[in-house]
N, C-alpha and C positions, 0 to 999 in steps of 0.2 A: 158054662155060661159065665162064670166069674172071670175067666180070662178074656172072653169076648167083651164083657162089660168094662173090664179094666182097659182094654184096648180102645174102646170108644170114648171112655172118660179121658184117657191120655190124649187122644186125638182132639177132643173138644177143648181141652185145656191148651193144647198147642195152637188151636185156632183162635182162642180168646187172647193168648199172648201175642199172636200175630196181629190181630185187630188192634190191640192196645198199642203196639209199636207203630202201626199205620196211623192211628189217631195222633200219637206223639209227632210223627213225621209231618202229618197234615197241619198240626198246630204250628210247627216250625215254619212250614211254608206260608201259612197265614200271617205269621209275625213278620217274616221276610217281605211278604207282599205289602203289608201295611207300611213297613219302613220304606220300601221303594216308592210306594205311592206318595208318602210324605215328602221324600226327596224330589220326586217329579213335580209336586205342587210348588215346592220351594224354588226349583229351577224355572218353572213356568212364571212365577211371580218375578223372579230376577230378570228373566228374559223380557217380560212385559215392561218392567221399569226401564231396562236398557233400551228397548225399542222406543219407548215414549221419549226418553232423553235424546236419542239419536234422531228421531223424527222431528222433534222441535228444532234441534240444531241444524239439520240438513234443510228443513223447510225454510227456516229463517235465512240461511245462506242463499238458497235458491231465490227467495223473495227479494232479499237485499241486492244480490248481484244481478239477478235476472238473466244470467248467461245460460247458454244451452247446456254446458257441462254440469252446472249446479242443478238445473231442472232434471237432467237425465239421472243424476245421482239420486235425487229424491224419488223419481219413478222406480229406479232399481231397488231402493230401500223398501218402498211399498210392495214391490213385487216379491222381494225376499220374504218379507213379513207374511204376505198372503200364501206363499209356497210353504213356509213353515207351519202356518195355521192349518193348511190342508194336510200336511204330513201328520200333524198332531191328531186331527180327526181320523185319519186313516189308521193310525196306531191304536186309537181308542176303539174303533170298529173291529180291528183285528183282534184285540184283546177280548172284546165281548164275544166274538165268534169262537175264540179259543176256549173261553170260560164255558160257553154253552156246550161245546164239544166235550170238554172234560166232564160236565154234568151228565151228559148223555152216556159217556163211557162208564161212569160210576153206576148209572141206572142199569145199563146192560149187564154189568158185572154182577149186580145184585140179583138179577133175574135168573 
């Protein structure tokens, strides 16, 4: 019985160490995720400021000149902005689905 108990104890300790390593790895991933999210927010704010400045400049040009080229440029700028906004929403939705899938995988592994 002593050898069997020793074997189970050693196996349990191995499992505990493995879980502790996984916890450390997960904390590293969480920290990386927070850092990336902060960088994405900063990039989004910079993009918003840049778009606002470009929008004002191109709109003013289209209004002042009134030519077809200036108006087309403004419409293209608005279209690009809308396309990037849609891309951002799609990326957010994809991340939410991925996070949910990871949660479900963890639950399945625990069962």
